[in-house]
Every structure is written in structure tokens, then in C-alpha cells.
C-alpha positions, 0 to 999 in steps of 0.5 A, a space after each residue: 522515538 523508540 528504536 525498532 529491531 528486525 524480528 523473525 516471527 517464526 524463531 523470535 530472533 531479532 537484529 538491530 535495524 542499523 543495517 538494511 535487511 529484506 529477509 531473516 538471516 537465520 531462515 531466509 523468511 519474512 521479517 517483521 519489526 519489534 512492536 512500536 509503542 504507538 502515538 498519542 494526540 499530544 505527540 503530533 507535530 501539528 506544524 508538519 503538513 505531511 505524514 511525518 507529523 507522526 514522527 514520534 511513532 515512525 521508527 527512523 531518524 526523521 531529521 534525515 528522512 527522504 521525503 517529497 511531502 507525502 501524506 495528510 491526504 484529504 478525507 472527503 465526505 461524499 454522497 454515493 448512491 444514497 449513502 454517506 461515505 468518506 473517500 480517503 484520497 491517497 491518489 493525491 500523493 506525490 507519485 499518484 499512489 498510496 505507495 509513497 506512504 510506505 516508500 518514504 519510510 522504507 527509503 529513509 531507513 535504507 538511506 540511513 543504513 547506507 544502501 547505495 543501489 537497490 533492486 525492486 519488483 512491482 506491478 507499476 505503482 510501487 516501482 514508480 514510487 521507489 524510483 522517485 524516492 531513490 533519485 531523491 535519496 541519491 540511490 541507484 535503482 533498478 525496477 523490474 515490472 511486467 511487460 504488460 504494466 501500463 505505459 504511464 507507470 513504465 514511463 514514470 519509472 524511467 523518467 525518474 532515472 531508474 533502470 527499467 527492466 521489463 519482464 515477460 509474464 505476470 506479476 509473480 514471474 517478475 518477483 521470481 526474476 527479482 529474487 534470482 537477481 537479488 544476490 547481486 543487489 540489495 532487494 528493496 522489495 516493498 512487500 518484504 521490507 518491513 519498514 514499508 509497513 511502518 509507513 503505511 500504518 500512518 494511514 490509520 493515524 491520519 484517519 484517526 486525527 481527521 475524524 476528530 481523534 476517533 476511529 471509523 467503524 470500517 475501512 475498505 481498501 483494494 488488496 493485492 499484497 495487502 500493504 494498506 490492510 496490514 498498515 491500517 491494522 498495525 496503526 489502529 492497534 498501536 492507537 488502541 494500545 496507547 489508549 487513544 481508541 477503544 475498538 479497531 475498525 472493521 477492515 474490508 480487503 477488496 479483491 478483483 474476482 479474477 485475482 482473489 487469492 486472499 478470498 481463497 485464504 479467507 474462506 476456502 472458496 476458489 473463483 476462476 482466475 484470469 487477467 484483471 484490469 485492476 493491475 495494481 492488485 493482481 498477484 497470485 501469491 501474496 507473500 503476507 497473505 495469511 497476515 492479511 487474513 488474520 488482520 481482517 478476521 481480527 477486526 470482524 471484516 470481510 474480503 469482497 470480490 468484484 468482477 471486471 464489468 463492475 470495476 469498469 462501471 465503477 471507474 466510469 461512474 467515478 470519473 463522471 462524478 469528478 473522481 479520476 482514478 485507476 481501476 484498482 481504486 474503483 474496486 472499493 466502490 464496486 464492492 459497496 453493495 457487499 459492505 452495507 455499513 455506515 461510517 465507512 472510509 473507502 481508500 482511493 489508492 491510485 490516480 487515473 493518470 496511471 491508467 489513461 489507456 483504460 479510460 481511453 478505451 471506455 471513451 472509445 478514443 485513442 489512448 
């Protein structure tokens, strides 16, 4: 394992990653990590049934990792409306969402760097994930969420023993409240702390291994702040640079039409904005938005947008086919008419147990 350093992509300055940072010390902006060396198939720890089988490419000390057995989720071939598709079942992670993939690496780094208490802001899934991993690590956690966050996600955060703080306003108001409070506690923002992407890049490694050491032609994932898209791009680039794949898959970043800032950055078109049932990707100002657009463009991908009725319809059809998912996961299925290509992986990001109220509403029963 090669050591990582924090790097400011604007100034080129870097700092050892033996301490925890969430912003650049020189200008206060976003941080990245120095490039990783990638992974070869011979370096996979095949006896390890989790994403830590790729520890050779994960730049934290794996012997002291904070893990709940996350990763190596099923890749299921299915027929959907006459098409052969692959569903990547990230909703089967320990806390019910893909966020565990980034959280395990980020929390391992923070624990190893000596963090004892942290602050996080979230629409729900990341907060639930960080609450669970924080208690596993023995780290005190305060999690800020919107008052409108689904009850299941708020309960999950509190059940893990974190301090739950509900904030009036939308997802971006919660982030502003967290930034104001960050001076008094380590701000473990999963959208800002670059070790989170060091975890989500393992999604690319898993797809490559599960497909017999090849890359798919394309991957579609729900996109809010873009942790999956950025992680996929990072991971597949590392595989390409290690000589394990020739071409990068096309990356499709799917957004709700009612909340589509990435689409606006991508092609300049602004749609009417409003509330969306896909709360997990509802953010008006994605802080790594241009990076997401650059990743999509670099791979020849797209930014499909889908309406509320299409999201709910896809969620209903998925449930009637045995796939119990939250609305955010359903957006990739709703977007299929806009992604007419073969050898396509759809990333299913969150469990339907996160959205019992929405499912109850569709069924006309008490939630």
C-alpha cells in the first residue's frame, strides 16, 4: 500500500495524511488525495469477503480498519422490459446504502488519525452510515439532517447512539448549519473528506472482478453530490493505469428533474426546480459538481433527468419484481429509456426500508 497525502488541486500544495483534514489549510477549499497506484488482479485478497479484499489499493492501514463487513455486494443479471441488465446491489450494505463503501475507509482514516468526536451533515443515508461506523470506532458523532429527512433514516441515526440534530430547511441549509458549527468539532463531511472517495472507488474494482476482470460498457448511478460517479471514475482510471482495462466505462449520472444542478452544469439547461421524492440526491449546490461533470464528459457519458411520476412508477415496478428500494435507487431504472445501450450496470444505492412512508403512500396504507 502506497501512502496517500492530501493535496490542494488549485495550488498543488500537499500535506501528510497522518492527520485528519476536511479542507485545505492554505485556502480553505476542497481537498483531494495524491494519485493512487491502482490495483492488479494478483493483489486481491481473495479470502476477504468485503471491499477490503482490495486493501492493496486502499490507502489506510487495513490492519486497523473500522469495518462492518461492507462491500462485495451481489451483481445480479436481470431482464427488464426486454433488456438484459446488471443490477449492482449496494442497498445490501450493512446500513442499507452504498454510503458504507466510503464510510468504512473515511472512518478508518479518522480513527487512525486520532479523531475522537465528529460532526456530519446528511440527507439521511450518510448520516446513518457514519453514525453506525462511529459507534463501531468508539467515536462520538453529531449528525445534522433536514427536518424533512425520512423517519427511518432519523431513527437509524439515533439508534446507533449518535446525537441527532434536525435542521429547518433543505439539504443545503443543513450543510450551512454544519459549516457554522464546524469550528468547534471535526467536520467529517463525506462530501468534502477525500478518503470517502478512496472507499467509493472500490465499486469499480468490484465490478471489474465480478465481470471476469473486464470493465462494463457503461454504468448508471443516482447522482446528488456524485460520490458514486467520482469513485467509479477514480477506480476505473486506476485500473486503466495499472494495465488491467483498456477503456473506461461510460458513466451516466442520473438526477431527479426537480433537483438537477449537475445537468445544468453539464449542458447549461436549467429545469424548474422543486421538491423530489428522491431525497438522497436532493442537493442544489453539489460541491464537487464540476468534477462530476468532468468525469461524465471524460467517459462519454450523460446526465439523464427523470420526473417524479417516473421515479415513483419505477419504484412500484421494482417492488413488484422483488426489488424493494428507496426512490433514489429507482431513478436509474426510470432513466433507462435515455440510456439505450447494452452491457449496462445500474447501481441500486439504498434499501426500501429507508422509505417506508413512500411505499406506504403508493399502497394506500398507513406508514
